[in-house]
N, C-alpha and C positions, 0 to 999 in steps of 0.2 A: 538569438536570445533564449536562454534556458528558462523553462517554466516547470514548476513542481506541482504535483498533484498527490493527494492521498488516495490510495486505492485499497479496497477491502477484498481479500481473497478468501473464498469459502471452499471447503472440500466438496467434491462432487464425484459421482460415478456416472459415466455416460456409456453409450454403446461402443464407441471407438476410442474413448479417452477417459482419463480420470485424473484427479488432483487430490492429493492427501496433504492436509495442512494440520499441524499440531503445534500450538504455542501454549504452554502451561496448561495442557489438557483441553484446550478449546480447538474446535475444528474450523476456526477462521483466524486471520491475521491481517494487520495493516502494513502496507508497504509504501515506499516513496517511489513515485513514477516521475522520471525526468523526460521532458519533451523538448527537443531542440531541432528546429526545422521540421523535416518530415520523419525524424527518427524518435522512437520512444524506447526507454530502457528502465527497468526496475533497478534502482541504484542502492536500495537498502530494504531489508525485510525482517520480519520476525517480531513485530510489535503486537502485543496482545490487546492494547487499547490505543485509541487516538491520542490520549493524554501522554502515554509513554513515547509515542512517535514524536509528538510536538516538543516534549522535553529534550529529546535527543537532537532535534532539528530546529532549535529555537532561533537560528540565524537565517531562516528561509521563510518566505511568504508563499503559502500554498494557494493556488488559483481557485480551488474548490473548497476552501475552509468552511464556507457557509453551509455546505451539505452535512457537516459533522458537528455543528453547534447545537 
């Protein structure tokens, strides 16, 4: 069974790694994480706000929606 989660990604700089995120000038973005069995995959990304993500994914119930209300 597929489960969907909202995940926030922030830019960071570490010693051995880094991640640069830029959505409309912001250094964070919201993505859709799909978990099925023991596999996880980001299936959509690039949303500047949770509201934008929810508008695009209005046919899905997110398991962690309560964290973003």
